[in-house]
N, C-alpha and C positions, 0 to 999 in steps of 0.2 A: 601700227605698232607704237608710234609716238604718242597717240592719244592714250593708249593703254599705259604707256610709261608715265605720262603726266598724271593720269588717274592714280597710279601707284604712288607718285610723289605726293599728291594731295592727301591721299589716305594716310601715308606714312607721316606727313607733317601733323595731321590731326591727332594721330596716335601719340606722337612724341609730345605734342602740346598738352594733351589730356594727362598723360603720365607725369609730365613735369609739373603740372599744376598740383597733382596729387603729391609729388615729391616735395614741392615747396611747403605745402601744409604739413606733410609728414615731418620734414626737417625741423620746422618750428616746434611741433609737438614733441619730437625727440629731445630737442634742447631743453624744453620746459620740463620734461620728465627728469632729465639729468639734473637740472637745478633743484627740482623738488626733492630728489633723492638725497641731496646734501644739505639743503636749506630748509626743508620742511620741519614742522614743529617736533621738537624732541629728538631729531636725528643726531645732533651733535653729541648729546649725552648717551644715546643708545649705542653709538659707535664705540664708546669707551667700554661697554660691557662685552662686545663681541669683536675685539680687534682681530685683524687678519694675522695668521701665523707667519713666521719668517718666509720670505721669498714668495709671498702670495699677495696679489693686488688687493687693496682695501676697497670697500664700497665707494669711498670718496673718489678713488682713482677711476673706478669703473664709471661712476656718474659723470666725472669730468670728461671721460672718453665719449659718453653719449652727447654731452654738450658740444664737443668738438665735431663729432660725426654729424650732429644736427646742423651745425653751421656749414659744414662742407656740402651737405645735401642741398641746403638752400642755394649756395653759390653754384653748385653743379646744375640744379634745375634751371637757373637763370641762363647758364651757358647753353643748356639743351634747347631752351626756347629760342635764343638768339640764333644758334646754328640751324635750327629747323626752319625758321622764318627766312633766313638768308640762303638756305639750301647750301650751306658751306660744309663741304666734305671734311676739310681740315678741322673745323670746329666740332663737327660730329665725332671725328676721330678722338679728339681730346676729351670730348664728353664721355665716350665709351671708356677711355682710360680712367677718368675720374670715377665713373660709376663702378667699375671693377674694383678700384681702390677702396671706395666706400663700402661695397659689399664685403670685401675681405676684412676691413676694419670692424664692421659691425658684427660679423660672424665671430671674429676674435673676441670682441667684448662679450658676446653671448657665451662663448666657451669659457672665458675667464670668470664670468658670473657663476657658472656651474662649479668651477674649481673653487672659487671663494666660498660658496655655500657649503660644499663638502668639507673644506678645510676648517671653516669657522664653526660648523655645527659639531664636528668630530671632537669628542671629549670636552664639549663646552660645559657640561654640568660639573665635572671634576675641577676644571680650571676656575670656574666662577666660585665654587665652594671654597677652594683654597684661598682665592683672593678675598672673599667675604670674611673668612676667619682671621686672616692676617692683615688686611689692608683697610677695612672699613673704618672711617673716622681717624685713621692714623696719619701723622704728618707726611706730606708729600704725595698723598693719594686722594686729594680733594676731587679730582675729576671722576674717579671711580665711585667715591662716596656719593657725589651729587647724582651720578647716573643711576646708582642702585636706589637711592631715595626716590628719584623720579619714576622709575619703573614700579617700585612697590606702591606708590600712590596712584600712578596713572593706570596701571594694570590690575590694581587691587590684589596684590600678592605679597608674600613675605618670605624672605630668604631665597635660597636657590631650590632646594627640594621641599622646603616647608619652613614654618616658623621655628622649628626645633634646631635649625642650623645655627641659631644665635647662642645656644646654650654654652658652647665651648669656644666662642669667638674671642679674640683679643679685646674687642669692643666691650663685651660683658665681663670678661675675667678682670680687666683692668679698670672697670667701672667708668669708662669714658662717657657713656651716655647719662651718667648720674646714678645716684643711689636708688636701688629698687627697680631699675629698668631691666626688663627681660628681653624686650625687642625694641628696635628703633621706633620713634613716633610715627614714621611713615608706614609702619605695619598696621597702625590703628585706623579706624574709620575717622576721617578728618572733616572738619567744617570746611565748606568751600571758601575760596578766597584767592587772591593773586599769588601765584607760585606757592601753593600750599606745601609742596615738597621741600621748600627752602625754609619756611617758617610754619611747621605743622602745628595745628591746633586740634587735638583729638576730641571727639564727641564726649568720650568718657575715659580719661587717661587712667583712672584707678582700675576700672574693670579691664581695660586693655592690657595693663601691666600685671594683672593678677596671674598667679601660677595655677589657679583652679580652673579646670576646663569649662565647667558650667558657667563661669563668670566671664571669661574672655571670648567665648565663641561668637557672640553677637557684636563684639566691638573690635575684633582683630581679624586681619586677613590670614587665612589658614593655608591657602594653596601656594605652592612654590612658584617662583618666577621663571624657572628655566624653560618650561614648555612654551611660555609666552614669548620669551626672548628668541627661542629657536623659531617660533612661528613668524616673528618679525623679520629675522634674518632671511628666512626662506621666501617671505613675501617680497622683500626688497631685491634680493638677488634674482628671484624669479621674474620680477618686473623688468629688471635690466636685461636679463637673458632673453625674455620674450620680445622686448622692443628691438634689441640688437639683431636677433635672428629674423624676426618678422619683417622688419624694414629691409634687411638684406635680401630676403626672398622676393619681396615686392619689387625691388629694383631690378631684379632679373628680367621682369616683364618690360621695363623701360629700356633695358639693354637690348632686348630683342627688337623692340620698336625702332630704336636708333639704327641698328644694323639693317633692318628692312628698308628704312628711309635711305641710307647710304647706297644700298643696292639699287633702289629705284632711281636715284639721282644718276648713278653711274650708267644704268640702262638707258635713261633718257638722253644723256650726253653722247652715248655711243650711237 
């Protein structure tokens, strides 16, 4: 009976060690994904286009949640390895508590990611159109202006629903962009260069700014940006949701392994 118990302990230790090696790698990956979601190229300006509605966590908050969860997963995996090697029931008990807490936290991040996606995408087109017409290039709205310029260049789109959105915007009505401008320069096909959305140089500014369809078609982006912004929001929140829920489910297996090891140790001691 003792031999069977020791075999159970050895098998349980191997299971816990294997799962925790996976948890360590997973924790590092989760933290990296969290950092990438807030520090990746263009994410700071993209957040300005799709801010979270009131009482809704932002993508940045969710991403920081992933970074924190990743750090806790790494520390928990170290505790799990130590407790398994020492066959320490108290350590394994705390390990189980931490794993349950991490699972709960990551599932919450996943649920909040879904909530953010639904809240941010809802009525995004109308909100962006209103902001475009009233705020673009206006004093005090430089973040929004930079974000929209970045998206129009990077995603090769113009306006929210299309390039005609600019016709009755404050930017055009007040002539902020300059005489004869019908769309911002970032709506034009640009020469490549460092940060071209900040200092745009159109391939052919005359044709791009023409009001004749047969002239501007090849030098101006015609598709609206809203569908691409929605796609970006869904991809980011979907990534956060998938990572949060996926890791939470994976850690259930580690929880079961730790519980099995505790039972095997107790059986051996008895």
